[in-house]
C-alpha positions in Angstrom: -0.2 -0.5 -0.3 2.1 2.7 1.0 4.1 1.9 -2.5 0.8 2.8 -4.1 -0.1 6.0 -2.7 3.3 6.8 -3.2 3.5 6.5 -6.9 -0.4 7.5 -6.5 0.9 11.1 -5.6 3.3 12.0 -8.3 1.5 10.1 -9.9 4.1 8.5 -12.5 2.7 4.6 -13.8 6.7 4.1 -13.8 6.8 4.5 -9.7 10.0 1.6 -8.9 7.7 1.1 -6.2 4.6 -0.5 -8.1 7.2 -3.4 -10.3 8.9 -3.9 -6.6 5.9 -4.9 -4.8 3.2 -6.3 -7.2 3.1 -8.6 -10.0 1.4 -10.1 -11.8 -2.3 -8.6 -12.8 -2.2 -6.1 -9.5 0.5 -5.2 -11.5 -0.9 -4.5 -14.2 -3.7 -3.0 -13.0 -2.1 -0.4 -11.2 0.7 0.6 -14.1 -2.8 1.4 -15.5 -5.1 2.9 -12.5 -1.7 4.9 -12.6 -1.5 6.3 -15.8 -5.3 7.1 -16.0 -4.6 9.5 -13.0 -1.8 10.7 -14.7 -3.6 11.6 -18.0 -6.2 13.4 -16.0 -4.0 15.7 -13.2 -5.7 13.7 -10.4 -3.5 12.0 -7.6 -4.1 9.8 -4.6 -4.6 12.1 -1.3 -5.0 10.7 1.9 -3.2 7.3 4.5 -4.8 3.7 3.8 -3.8 2.0 7.3 -3.6 -1.9 7.0 -4.4 -4.8 9.6 -2.2 -7.7 7.7 -3.2 -11.5 9.0 -1.9 -14.1 7.2 -4.6 -16.4 5.5 -2.3 -18.9 4.4 0.4 -19.8 2.9 1.5 -22.8 0.0 4.7 -22.4 -1.4 5.1 -19.4 -2.8 1.9 -18.2 -2.5 -0.2 -16.4 0.8 -3.5 -15.6 0.8 -4.2 -12.8 3.2 -6.6 -11.1 4.9 -6.7 -7.3 5.5 -9.6 -5.3 6.7 -7.8 -1.7 5.9 -8.4 1.6 7.1 -8.9 3.8 3.7 -8.7 8.0 3.8 -8.0 8.0 1.4 -9.5 10.0 -2.3 -8.6 11.5 -5.6 -7.5 14.5 -5.8 -7.4 17.4 -8.6 -2.5 17.3 -9.5 -1.3 20.1 -7.4 -4.5 20.3 -4.6 -5.9 18.6 -1.9 -9.3 19.0 -3.2 -11.6 15.9 -4.5 -12.1 15.5 -7.2 -15.6 15.7 -8.8 -17.2 12.5 -9.2 -14.9 10.4 -7.4 -13.6 7.5 -9.3 -15.4 4.4 -8.5 -16.7 5.3 -5.0 -12.7 4.3 -3.7 -8.7 4.1 -4.4 -7.4 1.4 -3.5 -5.4 -0.8 -6.4 -7.3 -3.6 -5.9 -10.1 -3.8 -7.4 -11.4 -0.2 -7.4 -14.3 -1.2 -5.3 -13.5 -0.2 -2.0 -13.7 3.8 -0.4 -13.8 5.3 2.1 -13.9 3.8 6.3 -12.8 -0.5 6.8 -12.2 -2.0 4.0 -12.4 -5.6 3.8 -9.7 -6.7 0.9 -8.2 -10.2 0.3 -5.4 -10.8 -1.3 -3.3 -13.1 -3.3 0.7 -12.6 -2.8 3.4 -14.1 -4.4 7.2 -15.6 -3.8 9.8 -14.0 -6.4 13.4 -13.6 -6.1 13.0 -13.5 -2.3 10.0 -10.9 -2.0 6.6 -11.6 -1.3 4.5 -9.2 -4.1 0.8 -8.1 -4.6 -0.7 -10.2 -7.6 -3.8 -9.9 -7.4 -6.6 -8.7 -4.7 -10.8 -7.6 -4.5 -12.4 -5.8 -2.1 -15.4 -8.2 -0.3 -18.6 -6.7 0.2 -18.9 -8.0 4.0 -17.6 -5.8 7.3 -15.3 -6.3 9.0 -13.7 -5.1 11.6 -9.4 -4.5 11.9 -7.5 -7.7 13.4 -3.9 -8.0 14.7 -0.7 -7.6 12.2 0.2 -11.2 11.4 3.7 -11.1 12.1 
């Protein structure tokens, strides 16, 4: 999330943190969304505080559930004035349906070259309560 928010604050599809922490479908979507933000001179403002819990690990694949606090929104570049209308009700990089508040997100992580990278994710429709993060 830190890489996404740093990239989306610029925005630049070539932000190096994106390819360091994202892979597969998630990388393609993140780069596409960053390019779209750049084309209309929008940036993402606010914070996302994750509360991840590892659900399972099977070799080089892990499933992680997160009930994260999301205060992000899209603003005109160089300002904190919210753009109107807000695109897709939210700005998280998973499926674009998350909104400000507590977001229930399930992601798949893959181990590549010694680094766990987000490969896909979905914002769940059910509400969540944050748990203590997994070590």
